C-alpha positions in Angstrom: 38.7 34.1 -16.9 35.9 31.6 -18.8 37.5 28.9 -16.9 36.8 30.6 -13.6 33.4 31.3 -14.5 32.7 27.8 -15.3 34.4 26.8 -11.4 32.1 29.1 -10.0 29.0 28.1 -11.7 30.0 24.2 -10.6 30.4 25.4 -6.8 27.2 27.4 -6.9 25.4 24.6 -8.2 26.8 22.5 -5.6 25.9 24.7 -2.9 22.5 25.1 -4.2 21.8 21.5 -4.1 23.0 21.1 -0.7 21.0 24.1 0.5 17.8 22.8 -1.0 17.7 19.3 -0.2 15.4 18.3 2.2 16.3 15.9 5.1 14.1 12.6 5.7 11.2 13.3 7.7 10.3 11.0 10.3 6.5 10.4 11.2 6.6 9.1 14.7 3.3 10.7 16.1 0.6 7.8 17.1 -2.0 9.9 15.0 -2.2 12.4 12.0 -4.9 14.2 10.4 -5.6 15.7 7.0 -5.4 17.8 5.1 -1.8 16.9 4.4 0.6 16.3 1.9 3.8 14.3 1.7 6.1 15.8 -1.0 8.6 14.2 -3.7 11.8 16.3 -1.9 12.3 13.8 0.5 11.7 10.4 2.1 9.2 9.5 4.5 10.0 7.0 7.6 7.0 5.9 9.3 8.6 4.7 13.0 6.3 4.6 16.2 6.9 3.2 19.4 4.0 1.2 19.3 4.2 0.5 15.6 1.4 2.2 14.0 0.7 5.5 13.0 -3.1 6.4 12.4 -4.7 8.6 9.8 -7.8 9.7 12.1 -9.6 12.2 9.7 -9.2 14.2 6.1 -7.2 13.2 3.1 -3.2 12.3 3.1 -1.8 13.1 -0.2 1.0 11.3 -1.5 2.4 13.1 -4.5 3.9 11.1 -7.5 7.7 10.3 -7.2 7.5 10.0 -3.4 9.3 7.3 -1.3 7.5 6.1 1.9 9.7 3.8 4.3 8.4 2.0 7.1 10.4 1.0 10.1 10.4 -2.9 11.3 6.9 -4.1 12.1 5.5 -0.3 11.7 1.8 0.1 10.0 -0.1 2.9 8.5 -3.9 2.9 9.6 -6.5 4.9 8.0 -9.6 5.2 10.0 -13.1 5.8 9.3 -13.8 9.3 7.5 -10.0 9.0 6.4 -8.8 9.0 2.8 -5.1 7.9 1.6 -4.7 8.8 -2.0 -1.4 7.9 -3.4 -1.2 8.7 -7.3 1.9 8.2 -8.8 2.9 8.1 -12.6 4.2 5.5 -14.8 7.5 7.9 -15.2 7.4 8.8 -11.4 5.8 5.9 -8.9 5.5 6.2 -5.6 7.4 3.5 -3.2 6.6 1.9 -0.2 9.0 0.0 1.4 10.9 -1.0 4.3 14.2 0.7 6.1 15.3 -2.9 5.5 14.9 -5.0 2.4 13.7 -8.1 4.2 10.4 -9.7 3.3 7.7 -8.8 5.9 10.1 -6.3 7.7 7.2 -4.0 8.0 3.4 -4.2 8.6 0.5 -3.2 6.3 -1.4 -0.1 5.3 -4.7 -0.8 6.7 -8.0 0.7 6.2 -10.4 0.2 9.4 -13.7 2.3 8.8 -16.7 2.3 11.3 -20.6 2.5 10.9 -20.3 6.1 10.8 -17.8 6.8 8.0 -15.9 4.3 5.7 -12.0 4.3 5.1 -11.1 5.0 1.5 -7.9 4.7 -0.3 -6.4 4.8 -3.9 -3.0 3.4 -4.8 -2.2 4.3 -8.5 1.2 3.6 -10.0 2.8 2.4 -6.9 5.5 0.0 -5.8 5.0 -1.7 -2.9 7.7 -3.6 -1.6 8.5 -6.2 1.7 5.4 -5.6 3.7 3.1 -7.8 4.9 1.8 -8.3 8.4 1.1 -12.0 8.8 -2.2 -12.5 10.8 -2.9 -16.6 11.3 -6.6 -16.2 12.9 -9.5 -17.3 11.1 -10.4 -14.8 8.4 -7.9 -12.4 9.6 -6.1 -10.6 6.1 -2.6 -10.0 5.6 -0.7 -8.4 3.2 0.9 -4.7 2.6 -2.4 -3.6 1.9 -5.6 -5.0 4.3 -9.2 -4.0 4.3 -10.5 -4.8 7.6 -13.9 -3.5 7.3 -16.0 -0.5 6.1 -13.3 0.4 3.5 -13.1 1.1 -0.2 -9.9 0.8 -1.8 -8.6 0.9 -5.4 -5.4 -0.7 -6.5 -4.6 0.5 -10.1 -1.3 -0.1 -12.3 0.6 -1.0 -9.2 3.7 -3.5 -8.4 3.5 -5.5 -5.4 6.7 -7.3 -5.1 8.1 -9.6 -2.1 5.4 -9.6 0.4 4.4 -11.8 3.5 0.9 -13.1 3.0 -1.4 -11.7 0.5 -0.4 -8.8 -1.8 -4.1 -7.5 -0.7 -5.8 -8.9 2.1 -9.7 -8.2 2.5 -11.3 -9.3 5.6 -14.8 -10.7 6.3 -16.3 -7.2 7.1 -19.7 -6.9 8.6 -22.7 -8.3 7.4 -24.3 -4.8 6.7 -21.3 -3.5 4.8 -19.0 -5.3 3.1 -15.8 -4.3 1.7 -15.1 -2.9 -1.7 -11.8 -3.8 -3.4 -10.7 -3.3 -7.2 -7.3 -4.4 -8.2 -6.4 -3.9 -11.9 -3.8 -3.7 -14.3 -1.3 -4.5 -11.6 1.8 -6.9 -10.9 2.0 -9.0 -8.1 4.7 -11.6 -7.6 6.7 -13.1 -4.8 4.0 -13.0 -2.2 2.2 -15.7 -0.1 -1.0 -15.3 -2.0 -2.2 -12.4 -4.9 -5.5 -11.0 -3.2 -6.9 -12.8 -0.5 -10.7 -12.3 0.3 -12.4 -13.6 3.1 -15.6 -11.2 2.9 -18.3 -13.9 3.2 -21.1 -11.2 2.6 -23.3 -12.7 -0.3 -23.3 -8.9 -1.8 -19.7 -8.5 -1.7 -18.4 -8.1 -5.5 -14.8 -7.4 -5.4 -12.9 -6.9 -8.8 -10.0 -8.2 -9.7 -9.2 -7.9 -13.1 -6.7 -7.4 -16.1 -3.5 -8.6 -13.5 -0.6 -10.6 -13.8 0.1 -12.7 -10.8 3.3 -14.9 -10.4 5.5 -16.7 -8.3 3.0 -17.1 -5.5 3.9 -19.4 -2.7 0.5 -20.0 -0.8 -2.0 -22.9 -0.9 -5.3 -22.7 -2.3 -8.1 -25.0 -4.0 -11.0 -22.5 -5.5 -11.4 -23.5 -9.1 -7.7 -24.0 -9.4 -6.5 -20.5 -8.7 -7.2 -20.3 -5.0 -3.6 -20.2 -4.2 -3.3 -17.4 -6.6 -6.4 -15.2 -6.0 -6.9 -16.8 -2.2 -10.5 -16.1 -2.5 -13.4 -17.6 -0.4 -16.1 -15.6 -1.6 -17.8 -14.5 -4.7 -15.5 -12.4 -6.8 -15.3 -10.8 -10.5 -12.1 -12.6 -11.9 -11.6 -11.3 -15.4 -8.7 -11.5 -17.8 -6.2 -12.4 -15.2 -2.9 -14.1 -16.1 -1.8 -16.6 -13.4 1.8 -17.6 -13.7 
């Protein structure tokens, strides 16, 4: 009797797991609007025919423990007035990666505000792998996280691995408004550069501090650390370990 009860319990648990398991969610629309939440009960896959999905307004919240995958060459664009909040935990990080594991297989998470509203984002306890839309034109940023203009982004306690271009790329922006970037307590390795900042606005104060930046393949010549930080403008460089 006990054996039959035990077997029945196993069957019920298996059926329950199948019943409540959620399929992957495909994000294929040209644009989405907040408020919206991407939960950790499924994998979210960005796959648009034009290679980009735009968050046009509101806040997109990504829960701790969630995995977001990008199809080949796809990107997520955060427009002015929109906010991306990706706050994982040490135990349950958020993962951004490609549907394939080759370096540069997907594009970037790009913040592109305007004169009416800034684009904002927070990455906390995130693992970001294999991204990086390589831009070669003068002062164009590259990498899995890109601040184009009118953008404010914080990267805290993240791991950025095996990316094409810089781990974080910051464009020159507008002379009337500079991009604002904080990168701290993060690990960057096997990327073209660590943090590439081409913001020429003299009032720009990007903060790059308390990070470990290693195995960088790019070149640079600013105070001997350009190849790691890749910055052309003034910046706050505090207690970074460059290997």
